[in-house]
GUROLUM-779396 format. One record per residue (C-alpha): x, y, z. Coordinates in Angstrom, 2 decimals, padded with zeros to 5 digits. Last residue first. Layout:
! residues N
{r {X,Y,Z}}
...
! end
This chain:
! residues 273
{r {-004.88,021.68,-003.43}}
{r {-007.42,021.19,-006.24}}
{r {-006.54,017.53,-006.75}}
{r {-006.70,016.97,-002.98}}
{r {-010.14,018.56,-002.71}}
{r {-011.45,016.37,-005.52}}
{r {-009.99,013.20,-003.98}}
{r {-011.59,013.96,-000.60}}
{r {-014.84,014.79,-002.38}}
{r {-014.83,011.47,-004.26}}
{r {-013.99,009.07,-001.43}}
{r {-017.65,008.26,-000.59}}
{r {-018.23,007.38,-004.25}}
{r {-015.88,004.38,-003.89}}
{r {-014.66,003.12,-007.25}}
{r {-012.36,006.15,-007.53}}
{r {-010.49,004.93,-004.44}}
{r {-008.91,007.44,-002.07}}
{r {-005.97,009.67,-001.21}}
{r {-003.19,007.20,-000.44}}
{r {000.02,009.12,000.25}}
{r {003.13,007.42,-001.09}}
{r {006.31,006.05,000.39}}
{r {009.95,005.60,-000.59}}
{r {010.57,009.33,-001.04}}
{r {009.62,010.02,002.58}}
{r {008.49,013.47,003.77}}
{r {007.02,014.66,000.47}}
{r {004.97,011.46,000.15}}
{r {004.35,010.90,-003.54}}
{r {000.71,010.98,-004.71}}
{r {-002.16,008.52,-004.67}}
{r {-005.58,007.67,-006.12}}
{r {-006.39,003.95,-006.13}}
{r {-008.40,002.85,-009.18}}
{r {-006.89,-000.63,-009.63}}
{r {-004.76,000.56,-012.56}}
{r {-003.42,003.29,-010.24}}
{r {-004.59,006.90,-010.38}}
{r {-001.73,009.32,-009.84}}
{r {-001.73,012.96,-008.79}}
{r {000.88,015.29,-010.17}}
{r {001.96,018.84,-009.39}}
{r {003.34,018.67,-005.85}}
{r {006.66,016.96,-006.63}}
{r {006.80,018.08,-010.23}}
{r {008.27,021.57,-009.69}}
{r {010.81,020.18,-007.23}}
{r {011.98,017.41,-009.56}}
{r {012.59,019.96,-012.30}}
{r {010.55,019.98,-015.49}}
{r {011.98,021.34,-018.74}}
{r {009.47,021.56,-021.59}}
{r {010.97,022.08,-025.03}}
{r {008.75,022.68,-028.07}}
{r {010.46,021.40,-031.20}}
{r {011.40,023.74,-034.06}}
{r {014.58,022.31,-035.58}}
{r {017.11,024.62,-037.21}}
{r {019.83,022.06,-036.41}}
{r {021.84,024.76,-034.64}}
{r {018.69,025.85,-032.80}}
{r {018.04,022.23,-031.80}}
{r {021.61,022.02,-030.48}}
{r {021.36,025.22,-028.50}}
{r {018.04,024.22,-026.93}}
{r {019.35,020.79,-025.96}}
{r {022.54,022.21,-024.46}}
{r {020.40,024.63,-022.46}}
{r {018.43,021.71,-021.01}}
{r {021.63,019.89,-020.03}}
{r {022.92,022.96,-018.17}}
{r {019.46,023.23,-016.63}}
{r {019.75,019.76,-015.11}}
{r {023.21,020.35,-013.70}}
{r {021.90,023.43,-011.87}}
{r {018.90,021.47,-010.58}}
{r {021.29,018.96,-009.07}}
{r {021.64,015.40,-010.31}}
{r {020.77,012.07,-008.66}}
{r {021.41,008.88,-010.63}}
{r {023.93,007.28,-008.26}}
{r {021.88,008.17,-005.19}}
{r {018.74,006.60,-006.62}}
{r {020.66,003.52,-007.70}}
{r {021.93,002.96,-004.15}}
{r {018.43,003.42,-002.73}}
{r {016.89,000.72,-004.99}}
{r {013.52,001.64,-006.45}}
{r {010.17,001.64,-004.63}}
{r {009.13,005.18,-005.48}}
{r {010.86,008.54,-005.50}}
{r {014.34,009.71,-006.50}}
{r {013.38,012.45,-009.01}}
{r {015.51,012.63,-012.13}}
{r {015.16,016.05,-013.73}}
{r {012.60,015.62,-016.48}}
{r {013.06,016.74,-020.08}}
{r {009.94,016.86,-022.23}}
{r {010.39,017.16,-025.98}}
{r {007.45,018.33,-028.06}}
{r {006.10,018.24,-031.61}}
{r {007.93,015.20,-032.98}}
{r {006.08,014.46,-036.24}}
{r {008.75,015.74,-038.63}}
{r {011.48,013.31,-037.61}}
{r {015.09,013.97,-038.65}}
{r {015.98,015.90,-035.51}}
{r {015.25,012.95,-033.22}}
{r {018.69,011.35,-033.25}}
{r {020.57,014.66,-033.34}}
{r {018.73,015.91,-030.26}}
{r {019.49,012.63,-028.48}}
{r {023.21,013.06,-029.18}}
{r {023.11,016.64,-027.88}}
{r {021.46,015.44,-024.67}}
{r {023.97,012.65,-024.01}}
{r {026.35,014.37,-021.56}}
{r {023.90,014.23,-018.67}}
{r {023.08,010.57,-019.44}}
{r {024.58,008.74,-016.44}}
{r {023.82,011.38,-013.81}}
{r {020.14,011.67,-014.67}}
{r {017.85,013.36,-017.18}}
{r {014.65,011.38,-017.77}}
{r {013.77,012.06,-021.39}}
{r {010.24,011.97,-022.80}}
{r {009.91,012.58,-026.55}}
{r {006.45,013.85,-027.50}}
{r {004.95,012.49,-030.69}}
{r {002.15,013.58,-033.02}}
{r {000.88,010.65,-035.10}}
{r {000.99,010.95,-038.90}}
{r {000.94,007.19,-039.49}}
{r {004.32,007.17,-041.22}}
{r {005.74,009.28,-038.41}}
{r {004.49,006.73,-035.89}}
{r {006.24,003.90,-037.74}}
{r {009.46,005.88,-038.01}}
{r {009.33,006.66,-034.28}}
{r {008.85,002.98,-033.39}}
{r {011.76,001.89,-035.59}}
{r {013.90,004.65,-034.05}}
{r {013.04,003.33,-030.58}}
{r {014.04,-000.22,-031.52}}
{r {017.37,000.82,-033.04}}
{r {018.21,002.93,-030.00}}
{r {017.06,000.26,-027.51}}
{r {019.14,-002.56,-029.00}}
{r {019.13,-005.48,-026.55}}
{r {015.98,-004.31,-024.76}}
{r {015.06,-005.37,-021.20}}
{r {016.35,-002.24,-019.39}}
{r {015.67,001.46,-018.99}}
{r {018.02,003.39,-016.68}}
{r {021.66,002.39,-017.20}}
{r {020.45,000.61,-020.33}}
{r {019.97,003.95,-022.08}}
{r {023.66,004.73,-021.61}}
{r {024.82,001.43,-023.12}}
{r {022.45,001.70,-026.07}}
{r {023.79,005.10,-027.10}}
{r {022.28,008.56,-027.59}}
{r {020.37,008.47,-024.34}}
{r {017.08,008.65,-022.50}}
{r {014.40,008.20,-025.16}}
{r {010.87,007.52,-023.94}}
{r {007.84,007.88,-026.27}}
{r {004.82,010.08,-025.45}}
{r {001.88,010.10,-027.88}}
{r {000.10,013.44,-028.33}}
{r {-003.57,014.08,-029.17}}
{r {-004.74,010.48,-028.88}}
{r {-008.21,009.45,-030.14}}
{r {-008.17,008.77,-033.88}}
{r {-004.43,008.59,-034.54}}
{r {-004.10,006.17,-031.62}}
{r {-007.13,004.09,-032.66}}
{r {-005.30,002.89,-035.79}}
{r {-002.89,000.89,-033.63}}
{r {-004.00,-002.58,-034.77}}
{r {-001.42,-005.03,-033.43}}
{r {-000.84,-008.04,-035.70}}
{r {002.64,-007.01,-036.83}}
{r {003.83,-006.32,-033.29}}
{r {006.11,-003.26,-033.53}}
{r {003.46,-000.99,-032.02}}
{r {003.61,-003.16,-028.92}}
{r {007.02,-001.74,-028.10}}
{r {005.83,001.87,-027.99}}
{r {007.20,002.39,-024.48}}
{r {003.98,004.26,-023.85}}
{r {002.75,007.63,-022.61}}
{r {-000.67,008.78,-023.84}}
{r {-001.80,012.40,-023.89}}
{r {-005.53,012.79,-024.27}}
{r {-007.49,016.05,-024.44}}
{r {-010.92,015.40,-022.94}}
{r {-014.07,016.32,-024.83}}
{r {-016.45,013.84,-023.21}}
{r {-016.39,011.62,-026.32}}
{r {-012.59,011.62,-026.25}}
{r {-012.61,009.85,-022.89}}
{r {-015.10,007.30,-024.24}}
{r {-012.96,006.61,-027.31}}
{r {-009.86,006.33,-025.14}}
{r {-011.48,003.68,-022.94}}
{r {-012.78,001.72,-025.94}}
{r {-009.39,001.78,-027.64}}
{r {-007.72,000.66,-024.36}}
{r {-009.89,-002.47,-024.04}}
{r {-006.91,-004.83,-024.44}}
{r {-004.60,-003.08,-021.98}}
{r {-001.07,-003.81,-023.17}}
{r {-000.95,-000.46,-024.99}}
{r {-001.24,001.27,-021.61}}
{r {002.34,000.45,-020.62}}
{r {002.85,000.34,-016.91}}
{r {000.97,002.62,-017.03}}
{r {000.05,005.94,-018.66}}
{r {-002.88,007.98,-019.85}}
{r {-002.25,011.69,-019.34}}
{r {-005.57,013.48,-018.89}}
{r {-006.57,016.90,-020.17}}
{r {-009.53,019.27,-020.02}}
{r {-010.75,019.12,-016.41}}
{r {-013.29,021.89,-015.82}}
{r {-013.08,021.45,-012.04}}
{r {-016.48,020.06,-011.02}}
{r {-017.96,018.89,-014.32}}
{r {-014.70,017.48,-015.65}}
{r {-014.07,015.75,-012.35}}
{r {-017.46,014.04,-012.54}}
{r {-016.82,012.92,-016.10}}
{r {-013.39,011.60,-015.07}}
{r {-014.89,009.48,-012.27}}
{r {-017.68,008.00,-014.40}}
{r {-015.20,007.35,-017.23}}
{r {-012.81,005.44,-014.97}}
{r {-015.51,003.39,-013.24}}
{r {-017.11,002.44,-016.56}}
{r {-013.78,001.52,-018.16}}
{r {-013.06,-001.25,-015.66}}
{r {-010.25,-001.15,-013.09}}
{r {-007.40,-003.41,-014.14}}
{r {-006.18,-006.78,-012.79}}
{r {-004.05,-007.90,-015.74}}
{r {-000.95,-008.34,-013.59}}
{r {002.72,-007.39,-013.76}}
{r {003.04,-005.55,-010.45}}
{r {002.85,-001.84,-009.74}}
{r {004.20,000.98,-007.61}}
{r {005.59,003.63,-009.94}}
{r {008.67,005.82,-009.59}}
{r {010.82,003.76,-011.98}}
{r {014.55,004.38,-011.51}}
{r {015.80,000.98,-012.57}}
{r {013.39,000.71,-015.48}}
{r {012.03,-002.79,-016.09}}
{r {011.14,-002.16,-019.76}}
{r {008.39,-004.73,-020.36}}
{r {005.48,-003.02,-018.64}}
{r {002.16,-004.44,-017.44}}
{r {000.24,-002.72,-014.68}}
{r {-002.17,-001.02,-017.06}}
{r {-004.54,001.95,-016.92}}
{r {-002.42,004.52,-015.08}}
{r {-004.24,007.86,-015.27}}
{r {-001.81,010.69,-014.45}}
{r {-004.00,013.70,-013.64}}
{r {-002.18,017.04,-013.27}}
{r {-002.65,018.84,-009.96}}
{r {-004.44,022.16,-009.67}}
! end
């Protein structure tokens, strides 16, 4: 069964070069009622127990607390992936995260600012900013998963990342993803970032060795591009269900619209495929 990636916001401030997603900076989001109705139906039909809430950046959706509360009310485990930048706004009330989110995903793709900027942009000091976010989350007792996209420019940075995160007690998982060249990104960048599966697992083993040396118990999940290609299904902020096209990395397969009840069984069958 495919994993549900529920994108609830189009807005993102990071402008990642290798982003797989198809979105524009707009506040045109599907309403909570449509999302909850769809997820409830899935839960009944396939015993769905987890949803990853993503974006864009979901923290820029103003009714996110309400959406998460309703997901939690139907006994859904919630992972939420965010850049975390909005957590640094003094007037932003993030108390709902501790209440409703099981694990909060934060990106960290390098041990130096220059390396991080080869993939994720728009921040002058990404290391300093990310550490500020992690310290704030630790202070609030929120479980964190570090998400690292492993690509050609950061292959030698895994040990440095391990050292950066080793001092935090709330990091429960570290996901490493082999860079997958899908989506609307630039072809030249895709080719520059590409790494083989063998290179990827060398980096993963370096991570495990370093964490062992540091006596740090963090769950490592290594996900190759091949293993992910048929595993995920995406729901866009407008409610469109899609997945990557295996024949053309620049395109996607449109499965249906969660707002349209006539599309439901097609979506259900695709998720179970």
